[in-house]
Structures are given as C-alpha cells and as structure tokens.
MILO-675959 format. One record per residue (C-alpha): x negated, y negated, z. Coordinates in steps of 0.1 Angstrom, whole numbers, padded with zeros to 4 digits, always signed. Layout:
// MILO-675959
XYZ ...
END
This chain:
// MILO-675959
+0000+0001+0001 -0015-0034-0011 -0013-0059+0017 -0030-0093+0020 -0024-0129+0032 -0034-0163+0020 -0031-0199+0032 -0014-0226+0012 -0023-0261+0022 -0021-0295+0004 -0026-0332+0008 -0056-0331+0031 -0063-0368+0022 -0098-0367+0037 -0110-0401+0042 -0076-0416+0047 -0075-0441+0075 -0047-0435+0102 -0028-0465+0111 -0009-0479+0142 -0033-0479+0171 -0069-0484+0159 -0069-0522+0160 -0062-0522+0198 -0084-0495+0213 -0118-0483+0198 -0115-0449+0215 -0082-0442+0199 -0095-0455+0166 -0123-0429+0166 -0097-0401+0175 -0074-0412+0147 -0103-0414+0122 -0114-0379+0129 -0079-0363+0132 -0076-0353+0095 -0111-0337+0095 -0105-0318+0127 -0072-0305+0113 -0090-0291+0083 -0118-0276+0104 -0091-0259+0125 -0074-0246+0093 -0107-0231+0081 -0112-0214+0115 -0077-0199+0113 -0083-0186+0078 -0115-0170+0090 -0098-0156+0122 -0069-0142+0102 -0092-0128+0075 -0070-0142+0047 -0077-0132+0011 -0080-0167-0003 -0071-0204+0004 -0050-0226-0020 -0052-0264-0018 -0024-0279-0039 -0039-0314-0046 -0052-0345-0029 -0082-0330-0010 -0094-0366-0009 -0075-0398-0003 -0093-0417-0031 -0129-0423-0043 -0156-0419-0018 -0172-0450-0002 -0203-0427+0002 -0209-0389+0002 -0199-0383+0039 -0164-0370+0030 -0176-0349+0001 -0203-0333+0023 -0177-0326+0050 -0155-0308+0026 -0185-0288+0011 -0195-0278+0047 -0160-0264+0054 -0156-0245+0022 -0191-0231+0027 -0178-0217+0060 -0151-0198+0040 -0176-0188+0013 -0198-0171+0040 -0166-0153+0052 -0159-0141+0018 -0128-0163+0013 -0124-0180-0021 -0107-0214-0024 -0085-0223-0053 -0074-0259-0059 -0059-0285-0082 -0066-0322-0082 -0036-0345-0074 -0029-0381-0079 -0053-0393-0052 -0083-0372-0063 -0076-0371-0100 -0106-0367-0123 -0104-0404-0132 -0103-0414-0095 -0132-0395-0079 -0165-0407-0094 -0189-0389-0070 -0195-0351-0067 -0212-0327-0043 -0219-0291-0056 -0195-0267-0041 -0200-0229-0037 -0192-0207-0067 -0162-0193-0047 -0144-0226-0050 -0124-0228-0082 -0109-0261-0095 -0083-0259-0123 -0090-0280-0154 -0070-0311-0162 -0068-0307-0200 -0046-0276-0199 -0030-0252-0175 -0052-0222-0169 -0052-0188-0151 -0077-0178-0125 -0077-0141-0117 -0088-0124-0084 -0093-0090-0098 -0097-0069-0066 -0063-0082-0054 -0046-0082-0089 -0036-0119-0081 -0032-0144-0109 -0033-0181-0100 -0020-0206-0126 -0028-0243-0122 -0036-0276-0137 -0053-0306-0122 -0043-0343-0127 -0066-0361-0153 -0053-0395-0140 -0035-0408-0110 -0002-0412-0129 +0011-0380-0146 +0046-0386-0159 +0050-0354-0179 +0065-0321-0166 +0033-0299-0163 +0052-0269-0151 +0066-0262-0185 +0030-0258-0198 +0020-0232-0173 +0010-0197-0187 +0032-0167-0187 +0028-0144-0157 +0003-0115-0159 +0024-0083-0160 +0019-0061-0129 +0000-0088-0110 +0011-0111-0082 +0015-0145-0098 +0011-0178-0081 +0016-0213-0096 -0003-0241-0080 +0011-0276-0088 +0009-0311-0075 +0044-0325-0081 +0073-0346-0071 +0096-0316-0078 +0132-0326-0071 +0121-0362-0063 +0115-0378-0029 +0120-0415-0021 +0089-0418-0001 +0066-0405-0028 +0058-0416-0064 +0072-0395-0092 +0044-0375-0106 +0045-0343-0127 +0083-0341-0122 +0102-0309-0126 +0131-0290-0112 +0135-0258-0092 +0149-0241-0122 +0118-0251-0142 +0096-0233-0116 +0117-0202-0112 +0119-0198-0150 +0081-0192-0151 +0085-0158-0135 +0059-0162-0107 +0063-0147-0072 +0052-0179-0054 +0048-0216-0061 +0022-0235-0040 +0032-0271-0044 +0016-0304-0031 +0023-0341-0031 +0054-0343-0007 +0042-0347+0028 +0071-0330+0045 +0074-0293+0049 +0101-0279+0026 +0112-0245+0012 +0128-0253-0020 +0137-0217-0028 +0129-0181-0017 +0135-0162-0049 +0109-0170-0059 +0093-0188-0030 +0088-0225-0038 +0071-0243-0009 +0057-0277+0000 +0035-0271+0031 +0034-0309+0039 +0002-0327+0047 -0022-0314+0074 -0023-0346+0093 +0004-0374+0096 -0012-0408+0088 +0013-0433+0100 +0047-0436+0118 +0062-0429+0083 +0050-0393+0087 +0064-0381+0119 +0065-0346+0134 +0042-0315+0132 +0019-0312+0102 +0000-0282+0089 -0001-0255+0062 +0016-0221+0056 +0003-0186+0060 +0019-0163+0033 +0020-0125+0038 +0022-0102+0006 +0029-0065+0005 +0033-0044-0027 +0037-0074-0048 +0064-0091-0027 +0063-0121-0003 +0070-0106+0031 +0066-0136+0053 +0059-0175+0052 +0046-0186+0085 +0040-0224+0092 +0008-0231+0110 +0005-0264+0127 -0030-0279+0130 -0025-0318+0134 -0046-0336+0160 -0024-0367+0162 +0013-0368+0159 +0036-0397+0152 +0070-0401+0167 +0099-0427+0167 +0122-0430+0197 +0152-0453+0202 +0161-0462+0237 +0195-0478+0244 +0191-0504+0273 +0229-0512+0276 +0229-0497+0310 +0196-0512+0322 +0201-0540+0347 +0164-0550+0351 +0130-0549+0333 +0120-0521+0357 +0151-0500+0348 +0143-0507+0311 +0108-0493+0315 +0122-0463+0334 +0147-0456+0305 +0118-0456+0280 +0097-0434+0303 +0126-0409+0304 +0127-0408+0266 +0089-0403+0265 +0088-0374+0290 +0097-0346+0266 +0064-0354+0247 +0042-0344+0275 +0043-0306+0269 +0027-0311+0235 -0005-0319+0251 -0035-0297+0241 -0056-0326+0232 -0032-0338+0206 -0026-0376+0206 +0010-0387+0205 +0014-0421+0188 +0050-0434+0196 +0069-0462+0181 +0096-0473+0206 +0128-0491+0194 +0147-0508+0221 +0183-0511+0212 +0217-0519+0227 +0236-0550+0240 +0219-0563+0271 +0215-0594+0292 +0178-0585+0293 +0174-0593+0256 +0158-0628+0258 +0137-0619+0288 +0122-0588+0270 +0114-0608+0239 +0098-0636+0259 +0072-0613+0274 +0067-0586+0247 +0031-0581+0255 +0038-0576+0293 +0066-0552+0285 +0045-0532+0261 +0017-0530+0288 +0043-0516+0313 +0056-0491+0288 +0020-0479+0280 +0013-0476+0317 +0044-0455+0322 +0034-0433+0292 +0001-0427+0307 +0017-0417+0340 +0034-0390+0320 +0004-0378+0300 -0029-0394+0292 -0025-0388+0254 +0009-0406+0249 +0002-0439+0233 +0025-0468+0224 +0020-0472+0187 +0044-0502+0185 +0073-0518+0204 +0103-0529+0185 +0127-0550+0204 +0160-0546+0186 +0184-0553+0214 +0211-0580+0212 +0223-0604+0238 +0259-0599+0250 +0285-0622+0232 +0299-0648+0255 +0330-0667+0244 +0327-0704+0252 +0360-0721+0262 +0373-0747+0239 +0368-0773+0267 +0331-0766+0268 +0325-0797+0246 +0291-0813+0251 +0277-0783+0270 +0283-0760+0242 +0268-0784+0217 +0235-0787+0236 +0234-0749+0246 +0201-0736+0231 +0218-0704+0218 +0244-0724+0201 +0218-0748+0186 +0198-0719+0172 +0227-0698+0159 +0228-0696+0122 +0195-0713+0115 +0182-0682+0099 +0210-0684+0074 +0200-0719+0062 +0187-0715+0025 +0160-0741+0031 +0148-0725+0063 +0148-0690+0046 +0128-0703+0016 +0101-0718+0038 +0099-0687+0062 +0096-0664+0031 +0069-0684+0017 +0049-0684+0049 +0054-0646+0052 +0041-0641+0016 +0011-0662+0024 +0003-0642+0055 +0008-0609+0038 -0016-0622+0009 -0043-0629+0034 -0041-0594+0051 -0069-0569+0041 -0056-0543+0016 -0038-0515+0033 -0034-0532+0067 +0000-0523+0081 +0010-0507+0048 +0035-0485+0068 +0055-0517+0076 +0064-0524+0040 +0072-0560+0028 +0070-0585+0056 +0096-0608+0038 +0121-0578+0039 +0120-0580+0078 +0129-0617+0078 +0163-0612+0097 +0146-0591+0123 +0116-0616+0128 +0141-0644+0131 +0161-0626+0158 +0128-0619+0177 +0118-0655+0174 +0151-0667+0186 +0151-0643+0216 +0115-0653+0224 +0124-0691+0225 +0156-0685+0246 +0137-0661+0269 +0110-0688+0277 +0136-0715+0281 +0155-0692+0305 +0123-0687+0325 +0116-0724+0328 +0151-0731+0342 +0148-0705+0370 
END
C-alpha cells in the first residue's frame, strides 16, 4: 500500500514588515520582524519531524525584491535543511516574487524545483509516482487564466496542480490568474495546491482544492491562526488534510460595548474581560490586539480627551493577564448619550459647546479643507506606513467625531 504525506504552504512573504506595534516598542519591533522567518523555520522542522515526502510552496516566497541577500540566504538555509533530510521542495513564483520582480538570486539545492513562467510544466517524483504541474508568474500582474494551460494528468499517478491564483475572487486581494473551481476540477488532478489568498479555505474536496493561507499574519487585516496544511495520501487518494499552525504573532480585533460602564475604571475592566480569553494562546506567541470601544456612554468625551492615558491603562491591564498581549491600536467609537434640550433653553443652548460643534463636519468648506490636509499628511508618510489603515480621507467622519469628543472632553475637564 502506497502511503506518503506532503506539506502545502504558500505566501511566506519573507522580508515583509509586520505593522501595528513596531513604532512604539523596539523589543516588539524585533519580534514582529522575525515572526515570519521563525514561522517558516518551524514549518521546516515539522516537515522533517513528520518525514514528509515533499514540500510545496504555492507562490510568494518573498514579499518583493531583496534589499540585500539576507532574506535569500535565510530561505536557502532552510531548504538546505530539507535537502539534508531528503525532502524535495517544489514551488511556483507568485505576484510578489515574479521573475520580473526578484532581481537577486542565491543558488538553491538541486532538490528545489521552481516551475518555469513561459508555460505550465510537469515535475515528476518517480519513486512516489507523483506528478506536479505548475507555472510561475513572469510578471507581477497576470490577468489570464493559467489553469486552462496546465497539462493533462499523468495516468496512474497522483497528480497535483500548483497555482498562485485569485480563484473565485477575494475583495482583499488583487485578481491574478483568475479561474473557477470548475476550471480546476476539470483538469483531473487529485489535489490543487493554491496560493495568493491569505485566509485558509477548502474550495472543494472532490478533488481537494485548498488555500492554506499565509504562514504569518502581517497586520490587523490578517487576523486569526496562520500556517500550512499537511496532506496525507494512500493508494492515490487524499485521506486527510490537517491544518498546521506555525505563526509567532497573531492579530486580533475585539469590540467592547461600554454602555454599562459608569467610570473609566469600569471601562478598562470591561476591556480586560474581553482580552482574557487570549491568555491561553501563550506559548511565546505575541497577541497584537486592536480594541474598538463602542456603545452609547456618558464617558465618551472623557475617554477621547485622554486617549493616551486610556491606552496605557488598557495595556497595563493586558499585561496583568499575559505578558504577550499587546494593544496594537485603540479605536474610540463610542457615542455620547443624546440629550434633548428644552425649547426654553434659549441662550444656554446656543452657547453649549456640543451644540456649537454639531454639524460642523457636514459643512462643505470644512470637509474640503480637512480632506486636503489629510491628503497632504498621507503624501508625506513613508511608503507602506500604516498601509493597513487604508485611505485617511475615507476616515474623515470618524476623525471628526474623535476631534469633537477630544475638545468636549477637555472642556469638561476644565469646568470641573
């Protein structure tokens, strides 16, 4: 009976900076910078420990062209470990490490096979009777359906398609090498090892069509466990697909409703209660958490008036739970309670700060000036900084609400 297993990984993005905490804490910056490499080291160790037959990487080994040879040497060192263990590696280039993107090279062991970009090709592992079919990206943008160009399956062998693709589409990712599940199933392969989409997904099980997701989340846009898959095969059939998690930093979003909080202390306690379930993760894995404060509360203006102090209290509470829980960012999205002023309020209503500020953000001239200022700020930021935040101007309403709360909170503090 023929039995073997293999690992299917994708989107290593070696060299990619992780965002969210690095600007505030040098120690965390180092841990974030090394998280992707440590995840791949652990995957290589797992492959050796499980004695897998081969490893597939379905594109984007690198995040882009190398600034120097450091990242290339790291990857070469890890695949050399696999080579010494007798484990070959098969990979395709994706949009981030396409032939036109990566200009440097380090010689890899002969056991590493990279599919060509000029056409789809077949790589055979004779001892296993496994035929792998793949094609690399020649350029960053590949608009055509590459799957339709893949070779026919080798009769009597276990056939695997390796493809970097936006199969079925995904709003968070660019559309590259688009195809459908029907396109892939129609090729007659037993397994499709896909890459490009950073979330784990099983698109089909007959045949198996799998996105393993990326090895390491890179920002709060990529939350939850990250890793690869371990595929078991017996007598030409997939008998198991096991997800293996190897990330060293994990991003989370939590929303905390403060409607019931009567004081800043109670607000912090409510956040701590929401953070507590993250503690069991531990194991040296850093948890980077974006906290969204929501709900209608009389604390709204006071919270916004001392955002930095509130963030420090939340971070201290997080560390009381576990030393590796870090506040990635605090979003104050609460609203102040609506108070109906009597018609007789007269002058008092006219000079009430909240009344004076209400609606200013809807004034066309104000919005035009604010959008211009935000555009200038965004243009001066280094490339890639806070890329996970998207367009600053798109957050104009939220920024105005925060500014209003900050002003009112400080005015309230002065009047005490």
